[in-house]
C-alpha positions in Angstrom: 52.9 -6.0 -8.6 55.7 -6.7 -11.1 58.3 -4.2 -12.2 59.9 -5.0 -15.5 61.1 -1.5 -16.4 64.2 -1.6 -18.5 63.7 -5.3 -19.5 63.6 -6.3 -23.1 61.0 -8.9 -23.9 60.4 -10.9 -27.1 57.1 -12.7 -27.6 56.8 -15.0 -30.7 53.2 -15.3 -31.9 52.5 -12.1 -30.0 50.2 -10.6 -32.6 47.1 -12.7 -31.6 45.6 -15.1 -29.1 47.5 -16.1 -26.0 50.7 -14.3 -27.2 48.8 -11.0 -27.5 47.7 -11.1 -23.9 51.2 -12.1 -22.7 52.7 -9.1 -24.6 50.0 -6.8 -23.2 50.8 -7.8 -19.6 54.6 -7.6 -20.1 54.1 -4.1 -21.5 51.8 -3.0 -18.6 54.6 -4.2 -16.2 57.0 -1.8 -17.9 58.9 -4.1 -20.3 60.1 -3.0 -23.7 58.2 -5.6 -25.8 58.8 -6.9 -29.3 56.1 -9.1 -30.8 56.8 -11.5 -33.7 54.3 -12.9 -36.1 53.9 -14.2 -39.7 51.2 -11.8 -40.8 52.4 -8.3 -41.6 48.9 -7.0 -41.3 48.2 -8.6 -37.9 51.6 -7.6 -36.5 51.0 -4.0 -37.7 47.6 -3.9 -36.1 48.7 -5.4 -32.8 51.7 -3.2 -32.6 49.5 -0.1 -32.7 47.0 -1.5 -30.2 49.7 -2.6 -27.7 52.1 0.2 -28.3 55.0 -2.2 -28.8 57.5 -3.0 -31.5 56.6 -5.5 -34.2 58.7 -7.9 -36.3 57.5 -10.1 -39.1 59.0 -13.6 -39.3 58.0 -17.2 -39.8 59.4 -19.3 -37.0 59.2 -22.4 -39.1 62.0 -21.0 -41.2 65.3 -21.3 -39.3 67.0 -18.7 -41.5 64.3 -16.1 -40.7 64.7 -16.8 -37.0 68.4 -16.3 -37.2 68.0 -13.0 -39.1 65.3 -11.9 -36.6 67.7 -12.5 -33.6 70.4 -10.6 -35.4 68.1 -7.7 -36.2 66.8 -7.5 -32.6 70.3 -7.7 -31.1 71.4 -4.8 -33.3 68.5 -2.7 -32.0 68.5 -3.4 -28.3 70.9 -4.4 -25.5 70.2 -8.1 -25.4 67.0 -9.9 -24.5 65.9 -10.4 -20.9 62.6 -12.2 -21.5 61.9 -14.6 -24.3 58.4 -16.1 -24.6 58.3 -19.0 -27.1 54.7 -18.9 -27.9 54.2 -19.2 -31.7 52.4 -22.5 -32.5 49.8 -24.2 -34.6 46.9 -26.5 -33.7 45.9 -28.9 -36.4 43.6 -31.9 -35.8 43.8 -35.2 -37.6 42.9 -38.8 -36.4 45.3 -41.7 -36.2 45.2 -43.6 -39.5 44.3 -40.5 -41.5 47.4 -38.4 -40.6 48.8 -36.6 -43.7 52.4 -35.6 -44.2 51.2 -32.1 -44.7 49.6 -31.9 -41.2 52.6 -33.7 -39.7 55.1 -31.3 -41.3 53.1 -28.2 -40.5 52.8 -29.1 -36.9 56.3 -30.2 -36.3 57.8 -27.3 -38.3 56.1 -24.7 -36.1 55.6 -26.3 -32.7 58.9 -28.2 -32.4 61.4 -27.0 -35.0 60.3 -23.4 -34.8 60.3 -23.3 -31.0 63.6 -25.1 -30.6 65.4 -22.9 -33.1 63.9 -19.8 -31.6 65.8 -20.7 -28.4 68.8 -21.8 -30.3 69.2 -18.6 -32.3 68.3 -16.3 -29.4 70.5 -18.1 -26.8 73.6 -16.1 -27.6 71.8 -12.7 -27.2 70.0 -13.6 -23.9 71.3 -11.5 -21.0 72.6 -13.1 -17.8 69.5 -13.6 -15.6 67.2 -13.8 -18.5 63.9 -15.8 -18.4 62.7 -18.1 -21.2 59.1 -19.3 -21.0 58.1 -22.0 -23.4 54.4 -22.3 -24.1 53.4 -26.0 -24.3 50.1 -27.7 -23.6 48.5 -30.4 -21.4 48.1 -32.3 -24.7 51.7 -33.4 -24.1 50.4 -35.5 -21.2 47.0 -36.9 -22.4 45.7 -39.0 -25.3 42.8 -37.2 -26.9 41.1 -37.9 -30.3 42.8 -36.2 -33.2 45.6 -34.5 -31.2 48.3 -37.2 -31.4 50.8 -35.1 -33.5 50.0 -31.9 -31.7 50.6 -33.6 -28.3 53.8 -35.3 -29.6 55.2 -31.9 -30.8 54.6 -30.4 -27.4 56.0 -33.4 -25.5 59.2 -33.3 -27.5 59.4 -29.5 -26.9 59.1 -30.1 -23.2 62.1 -32.5 -23.3 64.2 -30.0 -25.1 63.2 -27.1 -22.8 64.3 -29.1 -19.7 67.7 -29.8 -21.3 68.0 -26.1 -22.2 67.2 -25.2 -18.6 70.1 -27.3 -17.5 72.6 -26.0 -20.0 71.6 -22.3 -19.9 71.7 -22.2 -16.1 75.5 -21.8 -16.4 74.7 -18.3 -17.6 72.0 -17.8 -14.9 69.3 -18.1 -17.6 66.1 -19.7 -16.5 63.9 -21.9 -18.8 60.4 -22.9 -17.7 57.4 -24.4 -19.4 53.7 -23.3 -19.2 51.2 -25.9 -20.2 47.7 -24.5 -20.5 44.6 -26.6 -20.7 41.6 -25.5 -22.8 41.7 -21.7 -23.2 39.2 -19.4 -24.7 41.2 -18.0 -27.6 40.5 -17.5 -31.3 42.0 -20.9 -32.0 38.4 -22.3 -32.0 37.4 -20.1 -34.9 40.5 -21.2 -36.8 39.3 -24.8 -36.7 37.1 -24.0 -39.7 33.9 -24.9 -37.9 30.6 -22.9 -38.1 30.2 -20.7 -34.9 27.4 -23.0 -33.6 29.7 -26.1 -33.9 32.6 -24.2 -32.4 30.4 -23.3 -29.4 29.3 -26.9 -29.1 33.0 -28.0 -29.1 33.7 -25.5 -26.3 30.8 -26.8 -24.2 32.0 -30.4 -24.7 35.5 -29.4 -23.6 34.2 -27.8 -20.5 32.9 -31.2 -19.4 36.5 -32.4 -19.2 37.5 -29.6 -16.8 36.7 -30.0 -13.1 36.3 -26.3 -12.7 33.7 -26.4 -15.5 35.1 -23.6 -17.8 37.8 -22.7 -20.2 40.7 -20.6 -19.0 40.8 -16.9 -19.9 44.0 -15.9 -21.8 44.8 -13.3 -19.1 45.0 -16.1 -16.5 47.7 -17.8 -18.5 49.5 -14.5 -19.2 49.6 -13.8 -15.5 51.6 -17.0 -14.9 54.0 -16.1 -17.7 54.4 -12.7 -16.2 55.3 -14.2 -12.8 57.9 -16.5 -14.3 59.4 -13.6 -16.2 59.7 -11.5 -13.1 62.4 -11.2 -10.4 60.0 -13.0 -8.1 60.7 -16.3 -9.8 64.5 -16.2 -9.9 64.9 -19.6 -8.2 62.6 -21.4 -10.6 64.0 -23.1 -13.7 63.4 -26.4 -15.5 59.9 -26.6 -14.2 56.6 -27.2 -16.0 53.5 -25.4 -14.8 50.2 -26.9 -15.7 47.3 -24.5 -15.7 44.3 -26.4 -16.8 41.4 -26.1 -14.3 42.2 -29.7 -13.1 41.7 -31.3 -16.5 44.7 -33.7 -16.0 43.2 -35.2 -12.9 39.8 -36.1 -14.5 
């Protein structure tokens, strides 16, 4: 359905979870895909599985992002698709928030995402698509997710401004805000598997459609926004949450 042959795509956080599925679908559509991740081992493994190019970089470090953009620009003829996906999900209740969790969340979800766009802006080709991965947490008040939601809400504000400015070069910037999605993020919460499954079941009760999203469902929306079929869409946020925001 989508033909991305000849397009250069970069997916941060593309070595696992949602980013992995996004990279996979872009590759299947014919794009030349570069995935970026912090773990050399995971990047190497995913690169082999997806048959894509891998780069190791920590997006929370602005200098690493700048060097990454320079390296990629030296290897390919500009970037046509940039998926700003790298993120972290740390839970902590109001009144118990630590500076460590605050800094770790903001440094990746906001600082890292913003400076990914900043450092890649100059190497984006005319007509390029930028997709910023956000979350419905930017719009709802849930227990323990205040700083995570704040990081995504701030990112959304930046992305809309970027859409306005970059439109002068015919570059589109859109936001995808998934609801609860069945990714390895649950196992990274440090809970026993039985507790993790219980958390999933509780979350399902918040979703009118009664289930978590599959990563490929999110990836398909990103693929559409990255394709020529979406050339008149920019500055928009797409919520894909099974109706969670209306409950």
